[in-house]
C-alpha positions in Angstrom: 15.7 -4.2 -15.2 14.4 -3.3 -11.7 10.7 -2.5 -11.6 10.0 1.1 -10.6 6.6 2.5 -10.8 3.7 4.1 -8.9 0.5 3.2 -7.2 -2.2 5.0 -9.1 -3.4 6.5 -5.8 -0.4 8.9 -6.0 -2.2 10.8 -8.8 -5.8 10.1 -7.7 -7.0 13.6 -8.1 -6.3 13.7 -11.9 -9.3 11.5 -12.4 -7.4 9.9 -15.3 -8.2 6.7 -17.1 -5.7 3.9 -17.5 -4.4 5.1 -20.8 -3.6 8.6 -19.4 -1.9 7.0 -16.4 0.2 4.8 -18.7 1.2 7.6 -21.0 2.2 9.8 -18.1 4.4 7.2 -16.3 6.0 6.3 -19.6 7.0 9.9 -19.9 8.6 9.6 -16.5 10.7 6.6 -17.5 8.8 4.2 -15.2 8.0 0.6 -16.1 5.3 -0.5 -13.6 1.9 0.7 -12.4 -0.5 -0.6 -9.8 -4.1 0.2 -10.5 -5.0 -0.1 -6.8 -8.7 0.5 -7.3 -11.1 -0.1 -10.2 -12.0 3.7 -10.5 -8.3 4.3 -11.4 -8.7 2.1 -14.5 -11.7 4.3 -15.6 -13.9 6.7 -13.6 -16.9 4.9 -15.0 -17.3 1.7 -12.9 -19.1 -0.2 -15.7 -16.2 0.5 -18.1 -13.6 -0.2 -15.4 -15.0 -3.7 -14.9 -15.5 -4.5 -18.6 -13.2 -7.3 -19.9 -12.9 -5.8 -23.4 -11.6 -2.6 -21.7 -9.0 -4.6 -19.8 -7.7 -6.1 -23.0 -7.2 -2.6 -24.5 -5.4 -1.5 -21.4 -3.1 -4.5 -21.6 -2.3 -3.9 -25.2 -1.4 -0.3 -24.6 0.8 -1.2 -21.6 2.6 -3.8 -23.7 3.3 -1.2 -26.4 4.8 1.1 -23.8 6.8 -1.7 -22.1 5.0 -1.2 -18.8 4.1 -4.0 -16.4 0.6 -3.9 -14.7 -0.6 -4.7 -11.3 -4.3 -4.7 -10.2 -6.0 -3.9 -7.0 -9.3 -3.4 -5.1 -10.4 -1.9 -1.8 -11.4 -3.4 1.5 -12.6 -7.0 1.1 -12.7 -8.2 4.7 -16.3 -8.7 5.7 -15.7 -7.8 9.4 -14.1 -4.5 8.5 -15.9 -1.1 8.6 -14.3 -0.4 5.2 -16.1 -3.2 3.5 -18.7 -2.0 0.9 -21.4 -4.7 0.5 -23.0 -2.8 -2.3 -20.3 -4.1 -4.6 -21.0 -7.7 -3.8 -19.7 -10.4 -1.4 -16.0 -10.4 -0.4 -15.5 -13.4 -2.8 -17.2 -11.5 -5.6 -15.2 -8.3 -5.1 -11.8 -9.9 -4.8 -12.6 -12.5 -7.4 -13.4 -9.7 -9.9 -10.0 -8.1 -9.2 -8.3 -11.5 -9.7 -10.1 -12.0 -13.0 -9.1 -8.5 -14.1 -5.5 -9.1 -13.2 -5.5 -12.3 -15.3 -6.7 -10.5 -18.3 -4.3 -7.6 -17.8 -1.4 -9.9 -17.5 -0.8 -8.9 -13.9 0.5 -11.3 -11.2 -0.6 -9.4 -8.1 -3.9 -8.0 -6.8 -3.6 -5.5 -4.0 -6.3 -5.4 -1.4 -6.8 -4.2 2.2 -8.5 -5.4 5.3 -9.6 -2.1 6.6 -8.2 0.9 8.5 -7.3 2.2 11.9 -10.7 1.3 13.6 -9.9 -2.4 13.1 -7.4 -2.3 15.9 -9.4 -0.3 18.3 -13.2 0.2 18.4 -13.8 -2.5 15.8 -11.2 -4.9 17.2 -9.7 -7.2 18.1 -7.6 -7.4 15.1 -7.5 -11.2 15.3 -11.1 -11.5 14.1 -10.2 -9.6 10.9 -7.2 -11.9 10.4 -9.4 -15.0 10.7 -12.0 -13.6 8.3 -9.3 -12.7 5.8 -7.8 -16.1 6.0 -11.2 -17.7 5.2 -11.7 -15.4 2.3 -8.4 -16.1 0.8 -8.8 -19.8 1.1 -12.1 -19.6 -0.7 -10.3 -18.0 -3.7 -7.2 -20.2 -3.6 -8.1 -22.2 -6.7 -9.0 -19.2 -8.7 -5.6 -17.5 -7.8 -3.6 -20.6 -8.7 -5.5 -21.1 -12.1 -4.9 -17.4 -12.9 -1.3 -17.3 -11.7 -2.2 -14.3 -9.5 -1.2 -13.7 -5.9 -3.4 -11.8 -3.4 -1.2 -9.0 -2.1 -2.6 -7.7 1.2 -1.5 -4.2 2.2 -0.6 -3.4 5.7 -3.1 -0.6 5.8 -2.9 1.1 9.2 -4.4 -2.1 10.6 -1.9 -4.9 10.9 1.6 -4.8 12.1 4.2 -6.8 10.2 4.2 -9.9 12.5 0.4 -10.0 12.3 0.5 -9.8 8.5 3.1 -12.5 8.4 0.8 -14.7 10.5 -2.1 -14.1 8.1 -0.1 -14.9 5.0 1.3 -18.1 6.6 -2.2 -19.2 7.7 -3.8 -18.6 4.3 -0.9 -20.0 2.3 2.2 -18.1 0.9 1.8 -20.0 -2.4 -1.0 -17.6 -3.4 -1.0 -14.9 -0.8 1.7 -12.3 -0.2 2.3 -8.7 1.0 1.8 -5.4 -0.6 4.4 -3.8 1.6 3.6 -0.2 2.5 6.2 2.0 4.2 4.0 4.9 5.3 1.3 2.9 7.2 3.6 1.3 9.8 4.0 4.7 11.5 0.3 4.5 12.4 0.8 1.1 14.1 3.9 2.2 16.0 6.3 0.2 13.8 9.7 1.1 12.3 9.2 0.8 8.5 12.6 -0.9 8.3 11.4 -3.6 10.6 8.3 -4.0 8.4 10.7 -4.7 5.5 12.7 -7.1 7.6 9.7 -9.2 8.5 7.6 -9.0 5.3 10.3 -9.1 2.7 10.0 -12.9 2.1 6.3 -12.4 1.3 6.4 -9.1 -0.6 5.1 -9.3 -4.1 4.6 -5.5 -4.6 5.0 -2.3 -2.5 4.0 1.2 -1.7 6.8 3.6 -0.8 6.6 7.1 0.7 8.6 9.0 3.3 7.5 10.2 6.8 8.5 12.8 9.3 8.3 11.9 13.0 9.2 14.2 15.8 8.7 14.3 19.6 5.6 15.7 21.3 4.6 15.9 24.9 1.9 13.2 24.3 4.1 11.0 22.2 5.1 12.0 18.7 3.9 14.0 15.7 3.9 12.4 12.2 3.4 13.6 8.7 3.7 11.7 5.4 6.1 13.4 3.0 7.7 13.2 -0.5 10.8 11.0 -0.6 13.7 12.8 1.0 11.6 15.3 3.1 11.2 12.9 6.1 13.5 11.8 8.8 12.9 8.1 9.3 15.7 6.9 7.2 13.7 6.0 4.0 17.0 5.5 2.1 17.8 2.5 4.4 14.3 1.2 3.9 14.6 1.4 0.2 18.0 -0.2 0.1 16.8 -3.1 2.3 13.7 -3.7 0.1 15.8 -3.7 -3.1 18.3 -6.2 -1.6 15.6 -8.5 -0.1 12.9 -8.2 -2.7 14.7 -7.9 -6.1 11.7 -9.2 -8.1 9.0 -7.0 -6.5 8.1 -3.6 -7.9 9.1 -0.5 -6.0 6.0 1.5 -6.4 5.9 5.1 -5.2 2.6 6.0 -3.3 3.2 9.6 -2.5 0.6 11.1 -0.2 1.4 14.6 0.8 -0.3 17.9 1.7 -1.9 16.6 4.9 -1.3 18.5 8.2 0.8 16.8 10.9 -1.1 14.5 13.3 -0.4 13.5 16.9 0.3 9.9 18.0 -0.5 10.2 21.7 1.2 7.0 22.8 2.2 8.4 26.2 -1.5 8.3 27.1 -2.7 4.9 28.5 -6.0 4.9 26.5 -4.0 5.0 23.2 -2.7 1.5 23.8 -6.0 -0.2 23.3 -5.3 -2.5 20.3 -1.6 -2.4 20.9 -1.4 -4.5 24.1 0.8 -7.2 22.5 3.4 -4.9 21.1 6.8 -5.9 22.4 8.7 -3.2 24.4 11.8 -3.7 22.2 9.8 -3.1 19.0 8.1 0.1 20.4 11.5 1.4 21.6 12.8 0.9 18.1 9.9 2.9 16.7 10.1 5.6 19.4 13.8 6.2 18.6 12.8 7.4 15.1 11.2 10.5 16.5 13.7 13.3 16.1 13.4 17.1 15.8 11.8 18.1 12.5 10.1 21.2 11.3 7.4 19.3 9.4 6.3 20.2 5.9 3.9 23.1 5.2 0.5 21.5 4.4 -1.2 22.2 1.1 -4.3 21.0 -0.7 -3.8 17.2 -0.7 -6.4 16.8 -3.5 -4.7 19.2 -5.9 -3.6 17.2 -8.9 -0.7 19.6 -9.8 0.7 19.2 -6.3 0.4 15.4 -6.6 2.4 15.5 -9.9 5.0 17.9 -8.4 5.6 15.8 -5.3 5.8 12.6 -7.4 8.4 14.3 -9.6 10.4 15.5 -6.6 10.3 12.0 -5.1 11.6 10.5 -8.3 14.4 13.0 -8.6 15.4 12.3 -5.0 15.3 8.5 -5.5 17.3 8.6 -8.7 19.9 11.0 -7.3 20.3 8.9 -4.1 21.1 5.8 -6.0 
């Protein structure tokens, strides 16, 4: 049976614990969930990182027939997103790997950082090198636990750069958490992201996007599935064909206002100097007239539930 689920960030504003998440997705007929950060297991960090709690979560998931994935936040020491107060990079990612092992999960999502890692905190190569070193330090733990590190393309790396990172670290224990919303922020067609990263994908985040022309470049907005114009149906089809064993997790992030990508301005290209003209042309061709989606409170839990439900309805009706 294909794995269809959510990244817990989709319903982040509910402040639920793992049991509430599991009961809810069971009611939606889903069979996979990625707890992408420890607070989504439980709002109390001490409880969320307690092994006895993990065992209870696993037991409840098994009763419901739901597969689990684990995750954590930015673990790259050179990134501005790294939070040293939670320990060293090895300690933070190592804790998530241990949690995954107890939960029966085979993937741990993590990120390098965010948009600054390409620009003012660049070059991006230094973060790739730091992440490769971190992964190698945890290789033995991953192999013993049967857990793969799944690095998300998180508005920082383009697909070719992520492929290079995974190959340098070792694809026997490092893979991709393939996100389809973030490529827009690095001027990449999400379908190309799938084409490049599919051999390495162990899990995913799916959401739709709208992209339309602007005098400075383009305007983009993340949307529920079916509300965008980038051809998300083709992206989903390609993922399912090329990654039949990886979960298709919905990470629906909506409610935010449109934002400009001013790529017609020369200064914008700092951090993107190596992008091939053919790849950029493919991305630019996605920008087509679109009215955008009226913004609402992105932190409203009821809106988050509604847009998840709409996305599931669209996905199931589209085949």
